[in-house]
Structures are given as structure tokens and as C-alpha cells.
N, C-alpha and C positions, 0 to 999 in steps of 0.2 A: 273543324276537323282537319283542315289543311295545316293548321299550326300545331297539330297534335294536342290540342286542348280538348280532350274527349269529354271530360266532365262539363266544361263550359258549353260544348256543343250539345250535349244531352239536355242541359238546362234550357237552352234556346229551342231545341226541337220539342221539348215537353211543352213549353209556352206556345209554340206554333200550333201544336196539336190541340191545346186547350182553346186557342182562339178560333181555329178552323178545324173541326174534328174530322173533316173529310179530306184532309191534306195527305194524300198517299205518299208523296215523296218524303215527307217528314217521318213517316212510319218506317219507310225503307232505310233512310239514313240512320234513324234510331236503332233499327235492327243491326245495321252494319257495325255501329259502335259497340253495341251490347255483345255482338259476336266477338269483336276484338278483345273485349274485356272478359270473355268466357262466361258471360251471363246468358247462357243458352236459352233457358226457359223464357226469359224476358224477350230475347231476340226472336224466338219462335212466335211469341204473342204479337210482337210488332209486325213481323212479316205476314202473319195470318190476317191482321187487321188491314194491312196494305192490300192484300189479296181480296178481302171483302170489299174494299173501296174500288178496286179495279181488277176484276178477275182475269182480264185479258193482258195484263202487264207481265211480261216474262221475268223481269228483274227480281221482283219479290219472290216469285216461285223458285227461281234459280237459287237465290240466297237462302231460302228456307230449306231447299234440298241440301245445300252445303252444310247448314247447321245440323241437319239430321245425319249427314255423313260423319261430321265431327263427333257427335255423341253416340255413334254406333247404331243408329236406327236406319240400317241399310235399306230395308224394304220400303220404309217411308220415303227415303231419299229417292229411290228408284221410281216410286209412284209420282213424286213431285217433278222429277226430271222428265218423266213421260209427259206430264202436263206442259212443261216448257216446250218440248218438241211439238206437241199438238198446237200450241199457240203460234210457234214459228211457222209450222206448216200452213196453218190457216191464214196467217198474215201473208205468206208467199202466194197462196192461192188467190187471195183477195187482190194482191198486186197484179198478178197475171191476168185476172179477170178484168180489172180496170184498164190495164194496158191494151188488152185485145178488144175492148169495146170500141165501137165507132163513136167518136165524139158527136154530141148532139148537133152541132152546127153542120157537120159533114153529112149526117143522115138527113137533115132537113133539106139541104141543097140537092141531094139525090132524089128526094121525093118531088121536087119541083120540076 
């Protein structure tokens, strides 16, 4: 992809997907290339598969929303972008919860 050899990259990503069908990043990268090539239906399928593999990963959702925008499916894009916001909000809430929790070692010392 970095050398702008999109067809070569697609071939390698296809092989990677065949060798390890649960490789989410290969699906996202494949979708990115297909989007650049305006092969939107295939890009949508790649992003949807990536989402199936990791529903909490915002990148595939965001890129799917962008494809929907490009092809004029605005309602679908807004729905997907809403999911991206939910994922980010949940991630931030999880981080705040983890940061505000007392580390186990400190809570054990207080109990003594």
C-alpha cells in the first residue's frame, strides 16, 4: 500500500485472509484499498467482516460510515458514525473507571 501497488497489496491481503480468516486488520486494509478503487460494495463487505471480527474496533465502523457517505447512503452513514461515538464513549468511560480504581496493592495495604 505504501508503494501505491494496490493490486499487489490486495493480493497479499487476500492471502492473509485465507491463511487466517479472523485477521481483522487485513479486512480493514482491504476495505481501504477497495474504497480508493471505488469498489464500494466490496469495501462495505470487507469492513462489515472486520466489524464481525471485532465489534468494538472503531476504525472499521468509521471507514464503513465513510463509504456509505460516498455512495449517498446518509442514513446508514449516520447510524454507523453513531456507533463510532458509542465505542469511543465506552472506551473513555472504561479508561476513567480504571484510572479511578484503587490499585489492588494499595487497597490490600489499607486493609492491614
